[in-house]
C-alpha positions in Angstrom: 62.7 48.7 108.2 58.9 49.4 107.6 56.6 50.0 111.3 53.9 49.9 109.8 52.3 46.5 108.5 51.5 48.4 105.1 54.7 49.3 104.9 56.0 46.1 105.6 54.1 44.3 103.4 55.0 47.4 100.1 58.0 46.0 101.1 57.9 42.5 100.3 56.0 43.0 97.1 59.0 45.9 95.8 60.9 43.7 96.2 58.9 40.8 94.2 58.7 43.3 91.1 62.1 44.7 91.8 63.6 40.9 91.0 60.4 40.7 87.5 62.5 44.0 86.7 66.0 43.3 86.6 65.0 39.7 84.5 63.4 42.0 82.3 66.7 44.0 81.7 68.6 41.0 81.8 66.6 39.9 78.9 67.2 43.4 76.7 70.3 42.7 77.2 71.1 39.9 76.6 69.3 40.8 72.8 71.7 43.2 72.7 74.4 41.4 73.2 73.0 39.0 70.2 72.9 41.4 68.3 76.5 42.7 69.0 78.0 39.5 68.9 76.8 39.3 65.3 78.6 42.1 64.3 81.7 41.9 65.7 81.4 38.3 63.8 81.3 40.1 60.7 78.1 38.2 59.5 75.8 40.7 57.7 73.2 38.1 57.2 72.5 36.3 61.6 73.2 40.0 62.9 69.8 41.5 61.5 67.7 38.6 61.5 69.2 38.7 65.3 68.2 42.5 65.0 65.1 41.6 64.2 64.6 39.4 67.1 65.5 42.4 68.7 63.8 45.2 68.5 60.2 44.0 69.5 61.2 42.7 73.3 63.0 46.5 72.6 60.2 48.3 72.5 58.0 45.8 75.0 60.5 46.5 77.6 60.4 50.3 76.9 56.5 50.5 76.4 56.4 48.2 80.6 58.6 51.0 81.0 61.6 48.4 82.5 63.6 50.5 80.6 63.0 54.1 79.2 62.4 54.9 76.0 65.1 56.8 75.1 67.4 54.1 76.3 65.0 51.8 73.6 65.1 54.4 71.2 69.3 54.5 71.1 70.0 51.2 71.3 67.5 50.8 68.0 69.4 53.1 66.5 73.0 52.3 66.9 72.0 48.9 66.8 71.1 49.9 63.2 73.3 51.8 62.2 76.4 49.1 63.1 74.4 46.8 60.3 74.3 49.1 58.0 78.2 50.4 58.4 78.4 45.5 58.1 76.6 45.6 54.9 78.8 48.6 53.0 
């Protein structure tokens, strides 16, 4: 446990930030899951629409540091490849 006043305050601040970031990570996962679900259903139009809604959210979370930029790029690449495979 933190012993100094400033260490206790940092612990409180870190807990608030952790919860805030957890909600952002959950939101990103939800957007990704919507794209994956649309791809699994085989609906190209729904998958494309879900992907177009997910990309800005993924990029925004990468900019904020919620997820790593390479992880964001990997998700976008794999989702896009799945959609393109669905089209073909």
